C-alpha positions in Angstrom: 163.3 64.6 115.8 161.1 67.4 114.6 159.9 70.5 116.8 156.0 71.3 116.4 155.4 74.0 115.8 157.6 74.8 113.4 157.7 77.0 108.9 155.0 79.0 108.1 153.1 81.1 111.3 149.9 83.2 109.6 151.5 85.9 108.7 153.7 84.3 106.5 150.7 81.8 105.2 148.3 85.0 104.4 150.8 87.2 102.4 151.9 84.4 100.2 148.4 83.9 99.4 147.8 87.4 98.9 150.4 87.4 96.1 149.2 84.4 94.8 145.3 86.1 94.5 146.6 89.1 93.3 147.7 87.3 90.9 145.1 85.7 89.6 142.6 88.5 90.2 145.0 91.5 88.4 147.4 89.3 86.4 151.1 90.1 85.6 152.8 91.6 86.5 152.3 92.0 90.1 154.8 94.1 92.0 156.1 93.3 95.2 158.3 95.8 97.2 161.2 93.7 98.8 160.7 90.3 99.6 157.5 89.5 100.2 159.0 87.2 102.9 162.2 86.2 103.9 162.7 83.2 102.0 164.4 82.9 98.3 162.3 80.0 97.5 159.1 81.4 98.2 160.1 84.4 96.6 161.9 82.2 93.3 158.3 80.2 93.6 156.2 83.5 93.2 158.5 84.9 90.4 158.2 82.3 88.1 153.9 82.6 88.5 154.5 86.6 87.7 155.6 88.3 90.8 157.6 91.3 90.4 160.0 92.0 92.9 161.8 95.6 93.8 163.3 97.1 96.4 162.0 100.6 96.3 158.5 102.6 94.9 160.1 104.2 92.1 161.3 100.7 90.1 157.4 100.8 89.3 155.9 101.9 86.9 152.8 104.8 87.6 149.4 103.1 87.8 150.6 99.3 88.6 149.5 96.8 91.6 151.9 96.6 94.1 152.0 94.4 97.6 153.9 95.0 99.9 155.2 92.9 102.2 154.7 91.0 105.3 157.1 93.3 107.4 155.5 96.6 107.2 156.0 100.3 105.1 156.9 103.4 106.3 154.1 106.8 106.0 156.7 107.7 103.5 156.9 104.5 101.2 152.8 104.8 101.5 152.8 108.2 100.3 155.1 107.7 97.4 153.1 104.6 96.0 149.9 106.7 96.4 151.6 109.9 94.2 152.3 107.3 91.5 149.3 106.4 91.5 149.9 102.7 92.8 147.2 100.1 93.7 148.3 99.0 97.2 147.3 95.6 98.4 149.0 95.4 102.2 150.2 92.4 102.9 151.7 93.5 106.3 151.5 91.2 109.1 148.4 91.6 110.9 150.7 91.8 114.5 153.4 94.0 113.0 150.3 96.4 111.9 149.5 96.0 115.6 153.2 97.8 116.5 152.6 100.3 114.2 149.2 101.4 115.1 150.5 101.6 119.0 153.6 104.1 117.4 150.7 106.3 116.1 149.1 106.5 119.0 151.6 106.8 122.2 153.2 110.2 118.9 150.3 111.7 119.1 150.1 111.5 122.9 153.1 113.3 122.7 155.4 110.7 124.0 158.7 109.7 122.6 159.6 106.0 121.5 162.2 102.9 122.2 162.0 100.4 119.6 163.9 97.0 120.5 164.7 95.8 117.2 167.6 94.7 114.8 169.0 97.9 112.9 168.3 97.3 108.9 165.7 94.9 109.2 162.6 96.0 107.2 160.3 95.2 109.9 162.5 97.8 112.2 163.2 100.4 109.1 159.4 100.8 108.7 158.3 101.2 112.0 161.3 103.8 112.4 159.5 105.7 109.8 156.4 106.5 111.9 158.8 109.1 113.2 162.5 109.1 112.9 163.1 112.1 115.3 161.2 110.7 118.2 162.2 106.9 117.8 165.0 105.8 119.6 166.7 101.7 118.1 168.0 99.9 121.2 169.5 96.5 120.3 170.9 95.3 122.9 171.4 95.9 127.3 174.6 97.9 126.2 172.2 100.2 124.5 169.0 100.2 126.6 172.1 100.9 129.4 173.9 104.1 128.0 170.4 105.4 125.8 169.9 109.6 126.4 166.5 110.4 126.1 164.8 114.1 126.1 161.8 113.2 127.9 162.3 110.2 130.2 158.9 110.3 131.4 157.6 110.1 128.7 158.6 107.3 127.1 156.9 104.4 125.4 158.7 101.1 124.5 157.8 98.9 121.5 159.2 96.0 120.2 160.3 93.8 116.6 158.0 91.0 116.5 160.7 88.5 115.6 162.9 89.1 118.3 164.8 86.7 121.1 162.3 86.3 123.9 165.1 86.0 126.1 167.1 89.0 125.0 164.1 91.3 124.5 163.5 90.6 128.2 166.9 91.7 129.4 167.0 94.2 127.6 163.5 95.3 128.4 164.4 95.0 132.4 167.5 97.2 131.5 165.0 100.1 130.2 162.2 100.0 133.0 165.4 100.2 135.8 166.8 103.3 133.9 163.6 104.4 132.9 160.9 103.5 135.6 157.9 105.6 134.5 158.0 103.4 131.3 154.9 102.6 129.6 154.5 99.1 128.1 152.2 98.3 125.0 148.7 96.6 126.2 150.1 93.4 125.1 153.5 92.1 124.2 154.3 92.7 120.5 156.6 89.7 120.2 154.5 87.3 118.1 152.7 84.2 118.5 154.7 82.7 116.3 157.7 83.5 117.3 157.4 82.6 121.1 155.7 79.2 120.2 159.1 78.5 118.0 161.1 79.6 120.7 159.9 77.8 123.1 159.1 74.4 120.6 163.4 74.5 120.3 163.8 74.8 123.8 161.9 71.6 124.3 164.3 70.1 121.2 167.4 71.4 122.9 166.8 69.1 125.7 166.5 65.6 123.7 168.7 66.7 120.4 172.6 68.1 120.9 172.5 68.6 117.3 170.0 71.0 116.1 169.1 72.2 112.4 167.0 75.2 112.0 166.1 75.5 107.9 165.3 79.0 107.5 167.4 81.9 105.6 170.3 84.1 106.8 168.3 87.3 106.6 165.3 85.7 108.4 165.2 87.6 111.9 163.2 84.8 113.4 164.9 82.1 112.2 168.6 83.0 113.3 166.7 83.8 116.3 165.8 80.0 116.5 169.6 79.0 116.7 170.8 81.5 119.0 167.6 79.7 121.3 169.5 76.4 120.4 172.5 77.4 121.3 171.7 79.1 124.3 169.5 75.8 125.2 173.2 74.0 125.1 172.9 72.5 121.9 175.2 72.8 119.0 173.3 74.6 116.3 173.5 75.5 112.2 171.5 77.9 110.6 170.7 75.8 106.7 169.0 77.4 103.7 168.2 74.4 102.5 169.5 70.4 102.4 172.6 71.8 99.7 173.8 73.7 102.3 174.6 70.3 104.6 177.8 69.9 106.0 177.7 66.2 107.1 180.3 66.3 109.5 177.9 68.3 111.7 175.7 65.7 112.2 178.0 62.2 111.8 178.9 61.6 115.4 175.5 62.8 116.6 172.8 60.0 117.4 170.3 62.1 117.2 170.0 65.4 115.1 167.0 68.0 116.1 165.5 69.9 113.4 163.1 73.4 112.8 162.1 76.0 110.7 161.6 79.6 110.6 158.6 81.0 110.4 159.2 82.3 106.8 160.5 78.4 105.8 158.5 75.9 103.8 157.7 72.5 104.8 158.9 70.9 101.7 162.6 72.4 102.4 162.4 70.4 106.0 161.3 67.2 104.1 163.9 67.2 101.8 166.9 67.8 104.7 164.7 64.8 106.9 164.7 62.7 103.8 168.1 63.3 103.0 168.9 62.3 106.9 167.2 59.1 106.7 168.6 57.8 103.3 172.2 58.7 104.5 171.8 57.2 108.1 168.8 55.6 108.5 167.3 56.0 111.8 163.3 57.2 112.1 161.1 60.6 113.1 159.8 61.6 115.7 157.4 64.7 116.3 158.1 66.4 119.4 155.0 68.7 120.2 155.0 71.4 122.2 152.3 74.1 121.7 149.4 73.9 119.1 148.6 76.7 116.7 145.1 77.9 116.0 145.7 81.3 114.6 144.9 82.2 111.1 144.1 85.7 109.4 142.0 86.9 106.5 143.4 88.1 103.3 142.4 91.7 102.8 138.0 92.7 102.1 138.6 93.6 98.2 141.0 90.6 97.6 138.0 88.5 98.7 135.5 90.5 96.9 137.2 90.0 93.8 136.9 86.8 93.9 134.2 86.5 94.7 133.2 88.7 91.3 135.3 86.4 89.7 132.8 83.6 90.8 135.9 82.0 92.5 134.5 79.8 95.9 137.4 78.3 97.6 137.9 79.8 100.9 140.8 82.3 100.8 141.9 82.4 104.4 145.1 81.7 105.7 
């Protein structure tokens, strides 16, 4: 049984397309700071087309073209790129940009911030970089219980976009209990795709006791899908691709559920499905939950560059 929706979200599609279009417009090499999305198959494919992936701005020759990843960057990274005279193309997911804008406004209004997220994740690092001395990271309920702040009456809370909705709700409840005046964002920061995929995997867990989540080990939303499936009572495994399969996981399962993180290509899902069908037989059923219609456009300067090249294709993700 296949969860639907699964796999690429609008932000991931947009980020990948931005690199593809940048390679077409500016020609290789086009540099990308960090992984454009957290999936090595996507990264390897773009690398073969001429994208050069680096860890930091200092690794990029001055005057080059650089794409910022979908996870967003701190103001310090933007300033470093400016000093090196880099042509910056921003592939930050618009929903991550929303969190940055919320942080900027709150800081200007004199508020300190609490960020619910996972330490070390690229998105969290970028958001924390808005004001490291005024943003406190909370990763779990225990952190919320023990948090000490300077101005409890001037606090706003934001969240990483790829969290478990259930875990985030528990942390948020504890923060509200401790800080009754806590200000919430106008709309929830956890993105639609994260919510939809977690909702779908919960539905899948009611039908399949074994669930395989296709996704990378550094993909936050993929890890959360495995955790959500387990919390719903299923035995769940995170697999990067079919070559990682241990068939003892599914040997005795009459039904196997499959989903994929927001940065996992559909081709990896299909390879896994075909391997299961080849090994065991059976049939495929798709469990549809929430339809997705969200689309994000690529930056206007890339659109204009394509127009100048006479490219007529619609490049909306």
